[in-house]
C-alpha positions as a LaTeX table, in Angstrom:
\begin{tabular}{lrrr}
\hline
Residue & $x$ (\AA) & $y$ (\AA) & $z$ (\AA) \\
\hline
Met1 & 22.35 & $-18.92$ & 18.78 \\
Leu2 & 21.87 & $-21.59$ & 16.11 \\
Lys3 & 25.15 & $-22.39$ & 14.58 \\
Leu4 & 24.20 & $-24.10$ & 11.12 \\
Glu5 & 27.56 & $-25.58$ & 11.14 \\
Glu6 & 27.11 & $-27.75$ & 13.79 \\
Gln7 & 23.74 & $-28.97$ & 12.26 \\
Gln8 & 23.47 & $-32.19$ & 10.07 \\
Ser9 & 21.91 & $-31.39$ & 6.67 \\
Leu10 & 18.84 & $-33.42$ & 5.73 \\
Gly11 & 18.42 & $-31.96$ & 2.13 \\
Glu12 & 17.61 & $-29.17$ & 0.20 \\
Ala13 & 14.84 & $-28.02$ & $-2.15$ \\
Ser14 & 14.62 & $-25.27$ & $-4.97$ \\
Cys15 & 11.79 & $-23.58$ & $-6.67$ \\
Ala16 & 10.76 & $-20.32$ & $-8.18$ \\
Leu17 & 8.15 & $-18.12$ & $-6.28$ \\
Ser18 & 6.06 & $-18.26$ & $-9.39$ \\
Glu19 & 5.45 & $-22.09$ & $-8.98$ \\
Ile20 & 4.17 & $-21.52$ & $-5.46$ \\
Val21 & 1.67 & $-18.51$ & $-6.12$ \\
Thr22 & 0.16 & $-20.12$ & $-9.07$ \\
Lys23 & $-0.86$ & $-23.40$ & $-7.07$ \\
Pro24 & $-4.89$ & $-22.94$ & $-5.92$ \\
Asn25 & $-3.77$ & $-23.22$ & $-2.51$ \\
Arg26 & $-0.43$ & $-21.25$ & $-3.00$ \\
Ser27 & 1.19 & $-24.41$ & $-1.54$ \\
Leu28 & 3.85 & $-26.52$ & $-3.43$ \\
Thr29 & 5.52 & $-29.97$ & $-2.22$ \\
Leu30 & 8.97 & $-30.58$ & $-3.12$ \\
Asp31 & 11.43 & $-33.35$ & $-2.71$ \\
Leu32 & 14.01 & $-32.90$ & $-0.24$ \\
Val33 & 17.55 & $-33.99$ & $-1.57$ \\
Arg34 & 20.59 & $-34.51$ & $-0.20$ \\
Arg35 & 24.01 & $-34.91$ & $-2.52$ \\
Val36 & 25.90 & $-37.73$ & $-1.25$ \\
Glu37 & 29.51 & $-37.61$ & $-2.95$ \\
Ser38 & 31.86 & $-41.02$ & $-3.37$ \\
Val39 & 35.10 & $-41.68$ & $-4.79$ \\
Ser40 & 33.51 & $-42.64$ & $-8.09$ \\
Ser41 & 30.46 & $-40.43$ & $-8.46$ \\
Thr42 & 28.11 & $-38.18$ & $-6.92$ \\
His43 & 24.45 & $-39.20$ & $-6.68$ \\
Ser44 & 21.07 & $-37.79$ & $-4.85$ \\
Gln45 & 19.41 & $-39.42$ & $-1.90$ \\
His46 & 15.69 & $-38.33$ & $-1.41$ \\
His47 & 15.10 & $-37.33$ & 2.49 \\
Gly48 & 11.40 & $-36.76$ & 2.70 \\
Lys49 & 9.72 & $-34.06$ & 1.32 \\
Leu50 & 9.13 & $-30.16$ & 2.10 \\
Thr51 & 5.86 & $-27.94$ & 1.97 \\
Val52 & 6.18 & $-24.38$ & 1.19 \\
His53 & 3.09 & $-22.23$ & 1.62 \\
Ala54 & 3.15 & $-18.78$ & 0.41 \\
Glu55 & 1.00 & $-15.90$ & 2.42 \\
Glu56 & 0.51 & $-12.17$ & 1.21 \\
Cys57 & 1.17 & $-9.58$ & 4.07 \\
Phe58 & $-2.02$ & $-7.63$ & 4.31 \\
Ser59 & $-0.36$ & $-4.35$ & 4.99 \\
Ser60 & 1.14 & $-4.74$ & 1.37 \\
Arg61 & $-2.59$ & $-4.12$ & 0.24 \\
Thr62 & $-3.52$ & $-1.45$ & 2.23 \\
Thr63 & $-2.79$ & 1.97 & 0.97 \\
Ala64 & $-3.38$ & 5.38 & 2.87 \\
Glu65 & $-4.87$ & 8.66 & 1.71 \\
Met66 & $-4.59$ & 11.85 & 2.95 \\
Met67 & $-4.92$ & 15.63 & 2.25 \\
Leu68 & $-2.31$ & 17.51 & 3.98 \\
Ser69 & $-2.28$ & 21.52 & 4.21 \\
Cys70 & $-0.19$ & 24.21 & 6.42 \\
Leu71 & $-0.97$ & 27.37 & 7.77 \\
Asp72 & 1.08 & 30.18 & 8.67 \\
Leu73 & 4.10 & 29.33 & 7.08 \\
Glu74 & 7.28 & 31.50 & 7.32 \\
Ser75 & 8.74 & 33.07 & 4.46 \\
Lys76 & 12.29 & 32.12 & 3.79 \\
Asp77 & 13.08 & 34.86 & 1.00 \\
Leu78 & 13.04 & 38.02 & 1.67 \\
Phe79 & 11.31 & 39.62 & $-1.74$ \\
Ser80 & 8.81 & 37.07 & $-2.35$ \\
Lys81 & 6.67 & 34.52 & $-0.81$ \\
Cys82 & 6.89 & 31.00 & 0.34 \\
Asp83 & 6.83 & 27.99 & $-2.49$ \\
Pro84 & 6.55 & 24.83 & $-0.03$ \\
Phe85 & 6.19 & 21.45 & $-0.80$ \\
Leu86 & 6.56 & 18.20 & 1.69 \\
Val87 & 8.97 & 15.11 & 1.74 \\
Ile88 & 7.79 & 12.45 & 3.49 \\
Ser89 & 10.42 & 9.92 & 5.03 \\
Lys90 & 10.23 & 6.87 & 7.04 \\
Leu91 & 13.01 & 6.35 & 9.94 \\
Val92 & 14.80 & 3.25 & 9.92 \\
Glu93 & 16.60 & 1.35 & 12.62 \\
Ser94 & 19.60 & 3.03 & 12.29 \\
Gly95 & 18.16 & 6.45 & 12.48 \\
Ile96 & 18.16 & 7.57 & 8.75 \\
Ser97 & 15.19 & 8.61 & 7.05 \\
Ile98 & 14.33 & 7.64 & 3.89 \\
Pro99 & 12.15 & 9.53 & 1.57 \\
Val100 & 8.93 & 7.91 & 0.53 \\
Cys101 & 6.71 & 10.36 & $-0.98$ \\
Lys102 & 7.33 & 14.00 & $-2.38$ \\
Thr103 & 4.17 & 16.44 & $-3.12$ \\
Glu104 & 4.09 & 19.04 & $-5.98$ \\
Val105 & 5.65 & 22.82 & $-5.14$ \\
Leu106 & 3.10 & 25.40 & $-4.49$ \\
Lys107 & 3.99 & 29.08 & $-5.82$ \\
Asn108 & 3.61 & 32.00 & $-3.72$ \\
Asp109 & 1.65 & 30.16 & $-0.67$ \\
His110 & 1.66 & 30.61 & 3.18 \\
Asn111 & $-1.61$ & 28.72 & 3.49 \\
Pro112 & $-0.93$ & 25.65 & 1.04 \\
Thr113 & $-3.03$ & 22.56 & 0.26 \\
Trp114 & $-1.28$ & 19.93 & $-1.51$ \\
Lys115 & $-2.69$ & 17.34 & $-3.68$ \\
Pro116 & $-3.67$ & 13.73 & $-2.17$ \\
Val117 & $-0.78$ & 11.95 & $-0.89$ \\
Phe118 & $-0.78$ & 7.94 & $-1.00$ \\
Leu119 & 1.59 & 5.91 & 0.88 \\
Asn120 & 1.41 & 2.16 & 0.94 \\
Ile121 & 1.41 & 0.75 & 4.84 \\
Gln122 & 3.88 & $-1.76$ & 4.03 \\
Gln123 & 6.10 & 0.79 & 2.12 \\
Val124 & 6.28 & 2.92 & 5.36 \\
Gly125 & 6.58 & $-0.49$ & 7.74 \\
Ser126 & 3.15 & $-0.13$ & 9.61 \\
Lys127 & 0.53 & 2.43 & 11.04 \\
Asp128 & 2.74 & 2.90 & 13.85 \\
Ser129 & 6.02 & 3.34 & 12.38 \\
Pro130 & 7.38 & 6.83 & 12.74 \\
Leu131 & 7.60 & 9.59 & 9.49 \\
Val132 & 9.53 & 12.82 & 9.16 \\
Ile133 & 7.44 & 15.01 & 7.30 \\
Glu134 & 9.41 & 17.98 & 6.34 \\
Cys135 & 8.17 & 21.25 & 4.75 \\
Phe136 & 10.64 & 22.89 & 2.22 \\
Asn137 & 10.79 & 26.27 & 0.46 \\
Phe138 & 11.88 & 25.43 & $-3.13$ \\
Asn139 & 14.70 & 27.22 & $-4.54$ \\
Ser140 & 15.48 & 26.40 & $-8.15$ \\
Asn141 & 19.37 & 25.89 & $-7.37$ \\
Gly142 & 18.38 & 22.97 & $-5.65$ \\
Lys143 & 19.17 & 24.22 & $-2.16$ \\
His144 & 15.56 & 23.94 & $-0.47$ \\
Asp145 & 15.34 & 25.75 & 2.91 \\
Leu146 & 13.61 & 23.75 & 5.46 \\
Ile147 & 10.51 & 25.64 & 6.99 \\
Gly148 & 9.72 & 22.92 & 9.41 \\
Lys149 & 8.76 & 19.39 & 10.18 \\
Val150 & 7.03 & 17.05 & 12.30 \\
Gln151 & 7.79 & 13.53 & 13.35 \\
Lys152 & 4.47 & 11.16 & 13.31 \\
Ser153 & 3.01 & 7.80 & 12.72 \\
Leu154 & $-0.13$ & 7.37 & 10.25 \\
Ala155 & $-1.95$ & 6.34 & 13.42 \\
Asp156 & $-0.65$ & 9.93 & 14.86 \\
Leu157 & $-1.54$ & 11.31 & 11.58 \\
Glu158 & $-5.29$ & 9.83 & 11.69 \\
Lys159 & $-5.90$ & 10.89 & 15.36 \\
Ile160 & $-4.92$ & 14.69 & 13.92 \\
His161 & $-7.36$ & 14.23 & 11.17 \\
Ser162 & $-10.11$ & 13.24 & 13.60 \\
Gly163 & $-9.45$ & 16.09 & 16.39 \\
Arg164 & $-9.26$ & 18.64 & 13.40 \\
Glu165 & $-6.66$ & 20.21 & 14.84 \\
Gly166 & $-2.98$ & 21.01 & 13.68 \\
Glu167 & 0.27 & 19.82 & 14.97 \\
Asn168 & 2.71 & 22.90 & 15.44 \\
Leu169 & 6.19 & 22.37 & 12.93 \\
Phe170 & 9.58 & 22.51 & 14.38 \\
Leu171 & 12.94 & 23.46 & 13.52 \\
Pro172 & 16.01 & 21.97 & 14.73 \\
Thr173 & 18.17 & 24.99 & 16.37 \\
Leu174 & 21.56 & 25.01 & 17.37 \\
Val175 & 21.76 & 26.47 & 20.90 \\
Gly176 & 25.34 & 26.71 & 21.96 \\
His177 & 26.45 & 22.84 & 21.42 \\
Asp178 & 23.15 & 21.50 & 21.77 \\
Cys179 & 20.58 & 20.97 & 19.38 \\
Glu180 & 16.85 & 22.01 & 20.28 \\
Asn181 & 13.76 & 21.66 & 18.52 \\
Lys182 & 12.09 & 25.16 & 18.07 \\
Ile183 & 7.97 & 25.36 & 18.06 \\
Leu184 & 6.68 & 27.27 & 15.10 \\
Lys185 & 3.54 & 29.10 & 14.94 \\
Ser186 & 3.21 & 26.85 & 11.20 \\
Lys187 & 0.54 & 24.39 & 11.75 \\
Leu188 & 0.35 & 21.19 & 9.54 \\
Phe189 & $-3.30$ & 19.91 & 9.22 \\
Val190 & $-4.67$ & 16.64 & 7.57 \\
Gly191 & $-7.80$ & 17.31 & 5.64 \\
Asn192 & $-8.96$ & 13.83 & 4.92 \\
Phe193 & $-7.39$ & 10.53 & 5.98 \\
Ser194 & $-8.62$ & 6.97 & 4.77 \\
Glu195 & $-7.63$ & 3.73 & 4.07 \\
Thr196 & $-8.31$ & 1.45 & 1.01 \\
Ile197 & $-7.74$ & $-2.31$ & 0.19 \\
Gln198 & $-5.90$ & $-2.30$ & $-3.30$ \\
His199 & $-6.32$ & $-5.62$ & $-5.16$ \\
Thr200 & $-3.05$ & $-6.95$ & $-5.91$ \\
Phe201 & $-1.25$ & $-9.37$ & $-8.45$ \\
Leu202 & $-1.71$ & $-12.45$ & $-6.21$ \\
Asp203 & $-5.70$ & $-11.46$ & $-6.15$ \\
Tyr204 & $-5.82$ & $-11.34$ & $-9.94$ \\
Leu205 & $-4.06$ & $-14.78$ & $-9.92$ \\
Ala206 & $-6.63$ & $-16.19$ & $-7.46$ \\
Gly207 & $-9.41$ & $-14.89$ & $-9.68$ \\
Gly208 & $-8.16$ & $-16.61$ & $-12.43$ \\
Val209 & $-6.54$ & $-14.17$ & $-14.55$ \\
Glu210 & $-3.46$ & $-15.83$ & $-16.60$ \\
Leu211 & $-0.45$ & $-14.26$ & $-17.90$ \\
Asn212 & 0.45 & $-14.76$ & $-21.74$ \\
Phe213 & 4.36 & $-14.55$ & $-22.62$ \\
Met214 & 5.07 & $-13.29$ & $-25.92$ \\
Val215 & 8.58 & $-12.31$ & $-27.17$ \\
Ala216 & 9.96 & $-10.49$ & $-30.63$ \\
Ile217 & 13.80 & $-10.46$ & $-31.29$ \\
Asp218 & 15.77 & $-7.87$ & $-33.33$ \\
Phe219 & 17.37 & $-9.51$ & $-36.19$ \\
Thr220 & 18.92 & $-6.17$ & $-37.75$ \\
Ala221 & 22.52 & $-6.19$ & $-39.14$ \\
Ser222 & 23.82 & $-3.81$ & $-36.65$ \\
Asn223 & 24.04 & $-7.01$ & $-34.04$ \\
Gly224 & 27.13 & $-8.41$ & $-36.14$ \\
Asn225 & 27.64 & $-11.37$ & $-38.52$ \\
Pro226 & 26.02 & $-14.32$ & $-36.11$ \\
Arg227 & 28.94 & $-16.68$ & $-37.65$ \\
Leu228 & 31.52 & $-14.33$ & $-35.94$ \\
Pro229 & 32.30 & $-14.29$ & $-32.01$ \\
Asp230 & 31.81 & $-10.73$ & $-31.60$ \\
Ser231 & 28.26 & $-11.09$ & $-32.45$ \\
Leu232 & 25.45 & $-10.43$ & $-30.17$ \\
His233 & 23.84 & $-13.30$ & $-32.04$ \\
Tyr234 & 26.72 & $-15.85$ & $-31.84$ \\
Ile235 & 26.07 & $-19.14$ & $-30.95$ \\
Asp236 & 28.88 & $-20.42$ & $-28.79$ \\
Pro237 & 29.47 & $-24.16$ & $-29.47$ \\
Ser238 & 30.44 & $-24.44$ & $-25.86$ \\
Gly239 & 27.06 & $-23.83$ & $-24.90$ \\
Arg240 & 27.79 & $-20.31$ & $-23.45$ \\
Gln241 & 24.37 & $-18.25$ & $-23.87$ \\
Asn242 & 24.53 & $-15.07$ & $-25.91$ \\
Ala243 & 22.85 & $-11.83$ & $-24.59$ \\
Tyr244 & 19.57 & $-12.75$ & $-26.53$ \\
Gln245 & 19.48 & $-16.32$ & $-25.03$ \\
Lys246 & 19.87 & $-14.75$ & $-21.51$ \\
Ala247 & 17.17 & $-12.19$ & $-21.97$ \\
Ile248 & 15.03 & $-14.87$ & $-23.14$ \\
Tyr249 & 15.50 & $-17.60$ & $-20.63$ \\
Glu250 & 15.84 & $-15.01$ & $-17.22$ \\
Val251 & 12.48 & $-13.17$ & $-18.23$ \\
Gly252 & 10.54 & $-16.39$ & $-19.45$ \\
Glu253 & 11.61 & $-18.20$ & $-16.53$ \\
Val254 & 9.65 & $-16.31$ & $-14.45$ \\
Leu255 & 6.40 & $-15.55$ & $-16.44$ \\
Gln256 & 5.89 & $-19.12$ & $-17.69$ \\
Phe257 & 4.64 & $-20.80$ & $-14.38$ \\
Tyr258 & 1.99 & $-18.07$ & $-15.00$ \\
Asp259 & 0.88 & $-19.60$ & $-18.50$ \\
Thr260 & $-0.94$ & $-22.69$ & $-18.27$ \\
Asp261 & $-0.60$ & $-23.95$ & $-21.69$ \\
Lys262 & 3.00 & $-22.65$ & $-22.21$ \\
Cys263 & 2.81 & $-22.15$ & $-25.53$ \\
Phe264 & 4.22 & $-18.47$ & $-26.69$ \\
Pro265 & 3.82 & $-16.49$ & $-29.53$ \\
Ala266 & 7.49 & $-15.66$ & $-30.80$ \\
Trp267 & 8.42 & $-13.06$ & $-33.67$ \\
Gly268 & 11.64 & $-11.66$ & $-35.09$ \\
Phe269 & 11.96 & $-8.58$ & $-37.07$ \\
Gly270 & 14.58 & $-6.48$ & $-39.06$ \\
Ala271 & 15.79 & $-9.38$ & $-41.41$ \\
Arg272 & 15.10 & $-10.81$ & $-44.61$ \\
Pro273 & 13.93 & $-14.20$ & $-45.03$ \\
Ile274 & 15.19 & $-16.33$ & $-47.77$ \\
Asp275 & 13.99 & $-15.33$ & $-51.08$ \\
Gly276 & 11.76 & $-12.53$ & $-49.63$ \\
Pro277 & 11.75 & $-8.60$ & $-48.64$ \\
Val278 & 12.93 & $-7.52$ & $-45.05$ \\
Ser279 & 10.02 & $-8.39$ & $-42.74$ \\
His280 & 9.45 & $-6.43$ & $-39.54$ \\
Cys281 & 7.57 & $-9.23$ & $-37.95$ \\
Phe282 & 7.93 & $-12.87$ & $-39.04$ \\
Asn283 & 7.14 & $-15.85$ & $-37.11$ \\
Leu284 & 10.06 & $-17.16$ & $-35.34$ \\
Asn285 & 9.61 & $-20.50$ & $-36.26$ \\
Gly286 & 9.38 & $-20.27$ & $-40.00$ \\
Ser287 & 5.66 & $-20.85$ & $-40.37$ \\
Asn288 & 3.67 & $-18.89$ & $-42.60$ \\
Asn289 & 0.27 & $-18.83$ & $-40.41$ \\
Tyr290 & 1.24 & $-20.08$ & $-37.03$ \\
Cys291 & 3.51 & $-18.10$ & $-34.50$ \\
Lys292 & 3.62 & $-20.16$ & $-31.42$ \\
Val293 & 6.29 & $-22.14$ & $-30.21$ \\
Glu294 & 6.18 & $-24.71$ & $-26.97$ \\
Gly295 & 8.23 & $-23.57$ & $-23.82$ \\
Ile296 & 11.02 & $-21.80$ & $-23.29$ \\
Arg297 & 13.00 & $-24.65$ & $-25.29$ \\
Gly298 & 10.92 & $-23.78$ & $-27.86$ \\
Ile299 & 11.58 & $-20.03$ & $-28.24$ \\
Met300 & 15.53 & $-21.07$ & $-27.83$ \\
Met301 & 15.36 & $-23.55$ & $-30.79$ \\
Ala302 & 13.35 & $-21.36$ & $-33.13$ \\
Tyr303 & 15.74 & $-18.40$ & $-32.48$ \\
Thr304 & 18.79 & $-20.55$ & $-33.24$ \\
Ser305 & 17.23 & $-22.18$ & $-36.44$ \\
Ala306 & 15.84 & $-18.72$ & $-37.62$ \\
Leu307 & 19.81 & $-17.30$ & $-37.38$ \\
Phe308 & 20.38 & $-19.97$ & $-40.22$ \\
Asn309 & 17.00 & $-18.92$ & $-42.26$ \\
Val310 & 17.23 & $-15.16$ & $-42.54$ \\
Ser311 & 19.55 & $-12.50$ & $-43.34$ \\
Leu312 & 20.32 & $-9.81$ & $-40.85$ \\
Ala313 & 18.87 & $-6.34$ & $-42.22$ \\
Gly314 & 17.10 & $-3.23$ & $-40.79$ \\
Pro315 & 16.17 & $-0.64$ & $-40.04$ \\
Thr316 & 14.85 & $-1.08$ & $-36.31$ \\
Leu317 & 11.01 & $-0.78$ & $-36.11$ \\
Phe318 & 8.95 & $-1.72$ & $-33.31$ \\
Gly319 & 5.50 & $-0.84$ & $-34.55$ \\
His320 & 4.90 & $-4.29$ & $-36.47$ \\
Val321 & 5.39 & $-6.44$ & $-33.48$ \\
Ile322 & 3.61 & $-4.18$ & $-30.89$ \\
Asn323 & 0.70 & $-4.23$ & $-33.41$ \\
Lys324 & 0.82 & $-7.93$ & $-33.86$ \\
Ala325 & 0.88 & $-8.35$ & $-30.04$ \\
Ala326 & $-1.79$ & $-5.80$ & $-29.42$ \\
Leu327 & $-4.34$ & $-7.47$ & $-31.82$ \\
Ile328 & $-3.86$ & $-10.95$ & $-29.94$ \\
Ala329 & $-4.49$ & $-8.88$ & $-26.71$ \\
Ser330 & $-7.73$ & $-7.23$ & $-28.22$ \\
Gln331 & $-8.95$ & $-10.39$ & $-29.72$ \\
Ser332 & $-8.79$ & $-12.06$ & $-26.02$ \\
Leu333 & $-10.36$ & $-9.04$ & $-24.37$ \\
Ala334 & $-13.07$ & $-9.37$ & $-27.18$ \\
Asp335 & $-13.59$ & $-13.25$ & $-26.16$ \\
Glu336 & $-14.04$ & $-11.92$ & $-22.55$ \\
Ala337 & $-11.17$ & $-14.24$ & $-21.71$ \\
Gln338 & $-9.21$ & $-13.43$ & $-18.45$ \\
Lys339 & $-5.89$ & $-13.04$ & $-19.62$ \\
Tyr340 & $-2.97$ & $-10.61$ & $-19.58$ \\
Phe341 & $-0.25$ & $-10.27$ & $-21.95$ \\
Val342 & 3.44 & $-9.52$ & $-21.50$ \\
Leu343 & 5.21 & $-8.76$ & $-24.82$ \\
Leu344 & 9.39 & $-9.03$ & $-24.34$ \\
Ile345 & 11.16 & $-7.14$ & $-27.15$ \\
Ile346 & 15.18 & $-7.63$ & $-27.00$ \\
Thr347 & 17.05 & $-5.51$ & $-29.03$ \\
Asp348 & 20.72 & $-3.91$ & $-29.43$ \\
Gly349 & 19.62 & $-0.30$ & $-31.14$ \\
Val350 & 17.68 & 2.53 & $-30.99$ \\
Val351 & 14.15 & 2.21 & $-32.70$ \\
Thr352 & 13.99 & 4.10 & $-36.02$ \\
Asp353 & 10.20 & 4.37 & $-35.91$ \\
Leu354 & 9.88 & 6.40 & $-32.88$ \\
Gln355 & 6.34 & 7.95 & $-33.58$ \\
Glu356 & 4.98 & 4.92 & $-35.34$ \\
Thr357 & 6.04 & 2.91 & $-32.18$ \\
Lys358 & 4.26 & 5.95 & $-29.68$ \\
Asp359 & 1.12 & 5.87 & $-32.05$ \\
Ala360 & 0.88 & 1.66 & $-31.40$ \\
Leu361 & 1.76 & 1.90 & $-27.86$ \\
Val362 & $-0.84$ & 4.71 & $-27.15$ \\
Lys363 & $-3.50$ & 2.53 & $-29.05$ \\
Ala364 & $-2.29$ & $-0.73$ & $-26.90$ \\
Ser365 & $-2.61$ & 1.15 & $-23.94$ \\
Asp366 & $-6.39$ & 0.37 & $-23.27$ \\
Leu367 & $-5.56$ & $-3.44$ & $-23.91$ \\
Pro368 & $-4.29$ & $-5.96$ & $-21.32$ \\
Leu369 & $-0.72$ & $-5.65$ & $-22.34$ \\
Ser370 & 2.26 & $-4.44$ & $-20.89$ \\
Ile371 & 5.68 & $-4.35$ & $-22.80$ \\
Leu372 & 9.12 & $-5.00$ & $-21.68$ \\
Ile373 & 11.72 & $-3.94$ & $-23.68$ \\
Val374 & 15.18 & $-5.22$ & $-23.08$ \\
Gly375 & 18.27 & $-3.61$ & $-24.48$ \\
Val376 & 21.64 & $-5.55$ & $-25.42$ \\
Gly377 & 24.94 & $-4.76$ & $-26.29$ \\
Gly378 & 26.96 & $-1.36$ & $-25.54$ \\
Ala379 & 24.68 & 1.02 & $-27.16$ \\
Asp380 & 23.07 & 4.39 & $-25.89$ \\
Phe381 & 19.94 & 3.53 & $-24.99$ \\
Lys382 & 18.66 & 6.94 & $-23.93$ \\
Glu383 & 16.46 & 7.75 & $-26.66$ \\
Met384 & 14.77 & 4.54 & $-25.72$ \\
Glu385 & 13.56 & 5.83 & $-22.16$ \\
Ile386 & 11.31 & 8.23 & $-24.01$ \\
Leu387 & 9.00 & 5.20 & $-24.77$ \\
Asp388 & 8.97 & 4.39 & $-20.77$ \\
Ala389 & 7.07 & 6.95 & $-19.20$ \\
Asp390 & 8.47 & 6.27 & $-15.73$ \\
Lys391 & 10.44 & 9.30 & $-15.75$ \\
Gly392 & 8.06 & 12.02 & $-17.74$ \\
Glu393 & 5.12 & 12.67 & $-19.34$ \\
Arg394 & 2.77 & 9.81 & $-20.66$ \\
Leu395 & 3.38 & 9.00 & $-24.40$ \\
Glu396 & 1.19 & 11.26 & $-26.97$ \\
Ser397 & 0.52 & 9.87 & $-30.34$ \\
Ser398 & 0.77 & 11.97 & $-33.82$ \\
Thr399 & $-3.22$ & 12.63 & $-33.27$ \\
Gly400 & $-2.70$ & 14.37 & $-29.90$ \\
Arg401 & $-4.11$ & 11.34 & $-28.19$ \\
Val402 & $-2.47$ & 10.47 & $-24.66$ \\
Ala403 & $-1.87$ & 7.02 & $-23.24$ \\
Ser404 & $-4.40$ & 5.97 & $-20.96$ \\
Arg405 & $-1.67$ & 4.12 & $-18.89$ \\
Asp406 & 2.25 & 3.50 & $-19.11$ \\
Ile407 & 2.66 & $-0.06$ & $-20.31$ \\
Val408 & 6.27 & 0.04 & $-21.14$ \\
Gln409 & 9.19 & $-0.66$ & $-19.10$ \\
Phe410 & 12.70 & $-0.36$ & $-20.77$ \\
Val411 & 15.65 & $-2.07$ & $-19.21$ \\
Pro412 & 19.51 & $-2.30$ & $-20.41$ \\
Phe413 & 20.65 & $-5.96$ & $-20.30$ \\
Arg414 & 24.15 & $-4.37$ & $-18.91$ \\
Asp415 & 22.54 & $-3.17$ & $-15.89$ \\
Val416 & 20.36 & $-6.59$ & $-14.23$ \\
Gln417 & 23.57 & $-9.01$ & $-15.30$ \\
Gly418 & 24.64 & $-10.79$ & $-12.52$ \\
\hline
\end{tabular}
């Protein structure tokens, strides 16, 4: 085995993945640099170049769709019928099974047919990777009874579909000190099996789609006096970044490479500009009619400058900045530009205009726009998760309209800080 400590280092190079995949041929050539230390100083020597090429695995784009059903399931409850659901898990090298998919529960059904199941082939490993499909009887106390299971790969399930013959479930049974698989009369059927190639993020980039980054910063008084060290907006003279600066930098550094002009709309909300009323969407650069700044450094400078030119106020309203971002996305769509917009909202508290925010999000759900909300500080952000439909139903507006898709991702910054 190669021992790195015994090898001579020629140098090193670093870059962000986004720098590579945004290149036309997904290749990036970097200078190979070696740091040389002497008694008086440290300097870098160039030792050639390193070319990095990125490729996307074909399996990551392939999704298998299956319609699964069972026949003659056994009852686990003495006085009621079966309430079955399936759990599909992949087996890893250690032998542990990791759930990757679960069907809905079907009430009082011994011959259930579940809604189609979608499995990304990369998610399960490959078409030949073993999968465990377990059929459970649902119990409201959470202690679900195993009815039976099969162990098959996607390739095996495709064969079961082609042969139109079901596979008998088995149930691990303890016989003495040994565990044996008891074959059941219950069967699993694969009603249909198809594979589709889904377009990925890299496909859209190769097709000319450009990401546009936008940011909105919370200037409400709950952040604390910016001139005091305990404020979330405190600018440390030592150069140490506060939570807002870290969030801007960490998200912006990733997205900026996908934005060709690197000119970003930047707003503040919840503050009172000099000699003016509280504004819930003001240009961070102080301009009355131009909201863009140049690069991540431009956002940082505008943010620092704004802290000295506004008075922190409140309440925390998102509706205005969401509508502003949606207007830009709508105009781009009308111009048939191949652009997708990402709005970063950084806030320290729970939104006050919850219903107005829901209305704005539902309205924007048809646009090429996604919103990342980052919560900074120690507040309880549970209510904010309502806006992120990952854990529940899609948002509904005050008029009863349901969002066409989930466009919000909420992240407490403390959960992702290194």
